[in-house]
C-alpha positions as a Markdown table, in Angstrom:
| # | Residue | x | y | z |
|---|---|---|---|---|
| 1 | Unk | 0.0 | 0.0 | 0.0 |
| 2 | Unk | 1.2 | 3.5 | -0.9 |
| 3 | Unk | 0.2 | 6.6 | 1.2 |
| 4 | Unk | 0.8 | 9.9 | -0.5 |
| 5 | Unk | 1.0 | 13.5 | 0.8 |
| 6 | Unk | 1.2 | 15.4 | -2.5 |
| 7 | Unk | 2.6 | 18.8 | -1.8 |
| 8 | Unk | 3.0 | 21.6 | -4.3 |
| 9 | Unk | 6.7 | 21.2 | -4.6 |
| 10 | Unk | 7.5 | 17.8 | -3.0 |
| 11 | Unk | 5.6 | 14.7 | -2.4 |
| 12 | Unk | 6.0 | 12.5 | 0.7 |
| 13 | Unk | 5.2 | 8.8 | 0.4 |
| 14 | Unk | 5.1 | 5.8 | 2.8 |
| 15 | Unk | 5.0 | 2.4 | 1.2 |
| 16 | Unk | 4.9 | -1.2 | 2.4 |
| 17 | Unk | 7.4 | -2.1 | -0.3 |
| 18 | Unk | 10.2 | -0.4 | -2.3 |
| 19 | Unk | 8.8 | 1.9 | -5.1 |
| 20 | Unk | 11.1 | 1.0 | -7.9 |
| 21 | Unk | 9.9 | 3.8 | -10.1 |
| 22 | Unk | 11.1 | 6.3 | -7.5 |
| 23 | Unk | 14.5 | 4.8 | -6.7 |
| 24 | Unk | 16.3 | 6.7 | -9.5 |
| 25 | Unk | 14.8 | 10.1 | -8.7 |
| 26 | Unk | 14.7 | 10.0 | -4.9 |
| 27 | Unk | 15.8 | 12.9 | -2.7 |
| 28 | Unk | 15.4 | 11.3 | 0.7 |
| 29 | Unk | 14.9 | 7.6 | 1.7 |
| 30 | Unk | 14.8 | 6.0 | 5.0 |
| 31 | Unk | 14.4 | 2.2 | 4.8 |
| 32 | Unk | 13.4 | 0.1 | 6.4 |
| 33 | Unk | 11.7 | 2.3 | 8.9 |
| 34 | Unk | 10.2 | 0.7 | 12.1 |
| 35 | Unk | 7.7 | 2.5 | 14.3 |
| 36 | Unk | 6.5 | 0.5 | 17.2 |
| 37 | Unk | 3.3 | 2.6 | 17.5 |
| 38 | Unk | 1.8 | 2.3 | 14.1 |
| 39 | Unk | 3.4 | -0.1 | 11.7 |
| 40 | Unk | 6.3 | -2.4 | 11.0 |
| 41 | Unk | 8.6 | -2.0 | 8.1 |
| 42 | Unk | 7.8 | 1.0 | 5.9 |
| 43 | Unk | 9.7 | 2.9 | 3.2 |
| 44 | Unk | 9.8 | 6.7 | 3.4 |
| 45 | Unk | 10.2 | 8.7 | 0.2 |
| 46 | Unk | 10.5 | 12.4 | -0.7 |
| 47 | Unk | 10.4 | 13.3 | -4.4 |
| 48 | Unk | 9.4 | 16.2 | -6.7 |
| 49 | Unk | 5.6 | 16.2 | -7.1 |
| 50 | Unk | 5.9 | 16.8 | -10.8 |
| 51 | Unk | 7.8 | 13.6 | -11.1 |
| 52 | Unk | 5.5 | 11.6 | -8.8 |
| 53 | Unk | 2.4 | 12.8 | -10.7 |
| 54 | Unk | 3.6 | 11.2 | -13.9 |
| 55 | Unk | 4.4 | 7.8 | -12.4 |
| 56 | Unk | 0.7 | 6.7 | -12.2 |
| 57 | Unk | 1.3 | 4.9 | -8.9 |
| 58 | Unk | -1.4 | 2.8 | -7.3 |
| 59 | Unk | -2.2 | 5.1 | -4.3 |
| 60 | Unk | -4.2 | 3.7 | -1.4 |
| 61 | Unk | -4.8 | 7.0 | 0.5 |
| 62 | Unk | -3.7 | 10.5 | -0.2 |
| 63 | Unk | -3.9 | 14.2 | 0.7 |
| 64 | Unk | -2.4 | 17.4 | -0.6 |
| 65 | Unk | -2.9 | 19.9 | -3.4 |
| 66 | Unk | -1.8 | 17.6 | -6.3 |
| 67 | Unk | -4.5 | 14.9 | -5.7 |
| 68 | Unk | -8.2 | 15.1 | -6.1 |
| 69 | Unk | -9.7 | 11.7 | -6.5 |
| 70 | Unk | -11.4 | 8.9 | -4.5 |
| 71 | Unk | -8.2 | 8.3 | -2.4 |
| 72 | Unk | -8.1 | 11.9 | -1.1 |
| 73 | Unk | -8.4 | 12.7 | 2.6 |
| 74 | Unk | -8.7 | 16.1 | 4.3 |
| 75 | Unk | -5.2 | 17.4 | 5.3 |
| 76 | Unk | -6.4 | 18.7 | 8.7 |
| 77 | Unk | -7.8 | 15.2 | 9.5 |
| 78 | Unk | -4.6 | 13.5 | 8.3 |
| 79 | Unk | -2.5 | 15.9 | 10.4 |
| 80 | Unk | -4.6 | 15.3 | 13.5 |
| 81 | Unk | -4.5 | 11.6 | 13.2 |
| 82 | Unk | -0.7 | 11.6 | 12.4 |
| 83 | Unk | -0.1 | 13.5 | 15.7 |
| 84 | Unk | -2.6 | 11.6 | 17.8 |
| 85 | Unk | 0.2 | 9.8 | 19.7 |
| 86 | Unk | 1.7 | 13.0 | 21.1 |
| 87 | Unk | 1.2 | 13.0 | 24.8 |
| 88 | Unk | -0.2 | 16.1 | 26.6 |
| 89 | Unk | -3.5 | 17.8 | 27.6 |
| 90 | Unk | -3.0 | 20.8 | 25.3 |
| 91 | Unk | -1.0 | 20.3 | 22.1 |
| 92 | Unk | -0.6 | 22.7 | 19.1 |
| 93 | Unk | 0.8 | 21.4 | 15.9 |
| 94 | Unk | 1.8 | 23.7 | 13.0 |
| 95 | Unk | 2.3 | 22.3 | 9.5 |
| 96 | Unk | 4.2 | 24.7 | 7.3 |
| 97 | Unk | 5.0 | 23.9 | 3.7 |
| 98 | Unk | 5.6 | 25.4 | 0.4 |
| 99 | Unk | 2.0 | 26.6 | -0.3 |
| 100 | Unk | 0.1 | 26.9 | 2.9 |
| 101 | Unk | 0.2 | 27.0 | 6.7 |
| 102 | Unk | -2.2 | 25.2 | 9.0 |
| 103 | Unk | -2.3 | 24.4 | 12.7 |
| 104 | Unk | -4.5 | 22.3 | 14.9 |
| 105 | Unk | -4.9 | 22.2 | 18.7 |
| 106 | Unk | -5.7 | 19.0 | 20.5 |
| 107 | Unk | -7.0 | 18.9 | 24.0 |
| 108 | Unk | -6.8 | 15.5 | 25.8 |
| 109 | Unk | -5.8 | 14.0 | 22.3 |
| 110 | Unk | -9.1 | 15.3 | 20.8 |
| 111 | Unk | -9.5 | 18.0 | 18.2 |
| 112 | Unk | -10.2 | 21.4 | 19.7 |
| 113 | Unk | -9.3 | 24.2 | 17.3 |
| 114 | Unk | -7.6 | 24.9 | 13.9 |
| 115 | Unk | -6.8 | 27.5 | 11.2 |
| 116 | Unk | -5.6 | 27.2 | 7.7 |
| 117 | Unk | -3.9 | 29.9 | 5.6 |
| 118 | Unk | -3.7 | 29.3 | 1.9 |
| 119 | Unk | -3.6 | 32.9 | 0.6 |
| 120 | Unk | -0.6 | 34.7 | 2.0 |
| 121 | Unk | 2.9 | 33.9 | 0.6 |
| 122 | Unk | 4.5 | 35.5 | 3.7 |
| 123 | Unk | 3.7 | 32.4 | 5.7 |
| 124 | Unk | 4.9 | 29.7 | 3.3 |
| 125 | Unk | 8.0 | 28.2 | 1.9 |
| 126 | Unk | 7.5 | 29.1 | -1.8 |
| 127 | Unk | 8.7 | 32.6 | -1.2 |
| 128 | Unk | 11.9 | 31.3 | 0.6 |
| 129 | Unk | 12.6 | 28.9 | -2.2 |
| 130 | Unk | 12.3 | 31.7 | -4.7 |
| 131 | Unk | 14.6 | 33.9 | -2.7 |
| 132 | Unk | 17.2 | 31.2 | -2.4 |
| 133 | Unk | 17.2 | 30.6 | -6.1 |
| 134 | Unk | 17.3 | 34.3 | -7.0 |
| 135 | Unk | 20.2 | 35.1 | -4.7 |
| 136 | Unk | 22.0 | 31.7 | -5.4 |
| 137 | Unk | 21.8 | 30.7 | -1.7 |
| 138 | Unk | 21.5 | 27.3 | 0.0 |
| 139 | Unk | 19.3 | 26.8 | 3.2 |
| 140 | Unk | 22.6 | 26.1 | 5.0 |
| 141 | Unk | 23.8 | 29.7 | 4.1 |
| 142 | Unk | 21.0 | 31.1 | 6.3 |
| 143 | Unk | 21.5 | 31.6 | 10.1 |
| 144 | Unk | 19.4 | 32.9 | 12.9 |
| 145 | Unk | 19.5 | 36.7 | 13.1 |
| 146 | Unk | 18.1 | 38.5 | 16.1 |
| 147 | Unk | 16.6 | 41.1 | 13.8 |
| 148 | Unk | 13.5 | 40.3 | 11.8 |
| 149 | Unk | 11.4 | 41.9 | 9.2 |
| 150 | Unk | 7.7 | 42.5 | 10.0 |
| 151 | Unk | 6.5 | 40.2 | 7.3 |
| 152 | Unk | 2.8 | 41.0 | 7.0 |
| 153 | Unk | 2.9 | 40.6 | 3.3 |
| 154 | Unk | 5.3 | 38.6 | 1.1 |
| 155 | Unk | 5.6 | 41.5 | -1.4 |
| 156 | Unk | 6.5 | 44.0 | 1.2 |
| 157 | Unk | 8.9 | 41.5 | 2.7 |
| 158 | Unk | 10.7 | 41.3 | -0.7 |
| 159 | Unk | 10.9 | 45.1 | -0.8 |
| 160 | Unk | 12.7 | 45.2 | 2.6 |
| 161 | Unk | 15.1 | 42.5 | 1.4 |
| 162 | Unk | 16.0 | 44.4 | -1.7 |
| 163 | Unk | 16.4 | 47.7 | 0.2 |
| 164 | Unk | 18.8 | 46.1 | 2.7 |
| 165 | Unk | 20.8 | 44.4 | 0.0 |
| 166 | Unk | 21.1 | 47.7 | -1.9 |
| 167 | Unk | 22.4 | 49.3 | 1.2 |
| 168 | Unk | 25.2 | 46.7 | 1.5 |
| 169 | Unk | 23.8 | 44.0 | 3.7 |
| 170 | Unk | 24.7 | 40.5 | 2.4 |
| 171 | Unk | 21.8 | 38.6 | 0.8 |
| 172 | Unk | 22.1 | 35.7 | 3.2 |
| 173 | Unk | 21.7 | 38.1 | 6.1 |
| 174 | Unk | 18.6 | 39.8 | 4.6 |
| 175 | Unk | 17.0 | 36.5 | 3.7 |
| 176 | Unk | 17.7 | 35.2 | 7.2 |
| 177 | Unk | 15.9 | 38.2 | 8.7 |
| 178 | Unk | 13.0 | 37.5 | 6.4 |
| 179 | Unk | 12.9 | 33.8 | 7.6 |
| 180 | Unk | 12.9 | 35.1 | 11.2 |
| 181 | Unk | 9.9 | 37.2 | 10.3 |
| 182 | Unk | 8.1 | 34.1 | 8.9 |
| 183 | Unk | 8.9 | 32.2 | 12.1 |
| 184 | Unk | 7.4 | 35.0 | 14.2 |
| 185 | Unk | 4.4 | 35.2 | 12.0 |
| 186 | Unk | 3.9 | 31.4 | 12.2 |
| 187 | Unk | 4.0 | 31.5 | 16.0 |
| 188 | Unk | 1.4 | 34.3 | 16.0 |
| 189 | Unk | -0.7 | 32.5 | 13.5 |
| 190 | Unk | -0.8 | 29.5 | 15.8 |
| 191 | Unk | -2.0 | 31.7 | 18.7 |
| 192 | Unk | 1.4 | 32.0 | 20.5 |
| 193 | Unk | 1.6 | 28.6 | 22.2 |
| 194 | Unk | 4.2 | 28.1 | 24.9 |
| 195 | Unk | 5.0 | 24.7 | 23.2 |
| 196 | Unk | 4.7 | 24.1 | 19.5 |
| 197 | Unk | 5.1 | 20.9 | 17.4 |
| 198 | Unk | 6.3 | 21.6 | 13.9 |
| 199 | Unk | 5.5 | 19.5 | 10.8 |
| 200 | Unk | 6.4 | 20.0 | 7.2 |
| 201 | Unk | 9.3 | 21.2 | 5.0 |
| 202 | Unk | 10.4 | 24.0 | 7.3 |
| 203 | Unk | 11.5 | 21.3 | 9.8 |
| 204 | Unk | 14.7 | 21.1 | 7.7 |
| 205 | Unk | 15.3 | 24.8 | 7.6 |
| 206 | Unk | 17.6 | 25.5 | 10.6 |
| 207 | Unk | 17.4 | 29.2 | 10.3 |
| 208 | Unk | 13.6 | 28.9 | 10.7 |
| 209 | Unk | 13.6 | 26.4 | 13.5 |
| 210 | Unk | 16.3 | 28.4 | 15.4 |
| 211 | Unk | 14.2 | 31.5 | 15.0 |
| 212 | Unk | 10.9 | 29.9 | 16.0 |
| 213 | Unk | 12.7 | 28.4 | 19.1 |
| 214 | Unk | 13.1 | 31.9 | 20.4 |
| 215 | Unk | 9.4 | 32.2 | 21.0 |
| 216 | Unk | 8.3 | 28.7 | 22.2 |
| 217 | Unk | 9.4 | 25.3 | 23.2 |
| 218 | Unk | 9.8 | 23.8 | 19.8 |
| 219 | Unk | 9.5 | 20.1 | 18.9 |
| 220 | Unk | 10.3 | 19.0 | 15.4 |
| 221 | Unk | 8.1 | 16.3 | 13.9 |
| 222 | Unk | 9.5 | 16.0 | 10.4 |
| 223 | Unk | 7.7 | 15.8 | 7.0 |
| 224 | Unk | 5.7 | 12.6 | 7.2 |
| 225 | Unk | 3.0 | 13.3 | 9.8 |
| 226 | Unk | 0.2 | 13.7 | 7.2 |
| 227 | Unk | 1.3 | 10.3 | 5.6 |
| 228 | Unk | 1.2 | 8.7 | 9.0 |
| 229 | Unk | -2.2 | 10.1 | 9.6 |
| 230 | Unk | -3.4 | 8.5 | 6.4 |
| 231 | Unk | -2.3 | 5.2 | 7.7 |
| 232 | Unk | -4.0 | 5.8 | 11.0 |
| 233 | Unk | -7.2 | 6.7 | 9.2 |
| 234 | Unk | -7.5 | 3.1 | 7.8 |
């Protein structure tokens, strides 16, 4: 069985068996993976969504922007079920990816509250990906900066970056300040929790996680919680 979280840029897949079609185009693979709570041996894949879409894989359950068929499940439901094993009476989980930001709050392991932002680029990874390409930077070039831009709009954020760079500030410093602004926005968006669990692609952006850690006790969940939620749904 193949479980698919089809994001705008990258897709995350969990499979009972090796997916031979993906092996030559894989970005990340952990296999075999053993999780005592949910399942035995599983293969974890990350690959470009454009590539995965053309493979015509036999998908058992899915979520994400790139899929809209009978296998599709709601992302909020998948996220909640993927995080249902987190212990605590009051848990907030933020999933932040390339296209959108969403958070859920669980009380006594039951759904309590949520919000989902799909319309503002200042809260998503697509803007950061674009900036890295434009300024020829790697995520590892970015580092926590105590200064931040007040990023209420992605367009205004870009204007501040260009103004700083034109005044002589290195691009990596300006983009790092922008990422700090996104982290602060994300914390505010999730209603300023004292403890926050982070899911999604930003888990691998150290500048972002270091910035977010200044505002809350941060726990990094990785990029596969929605896929694990699809398994839990069955």
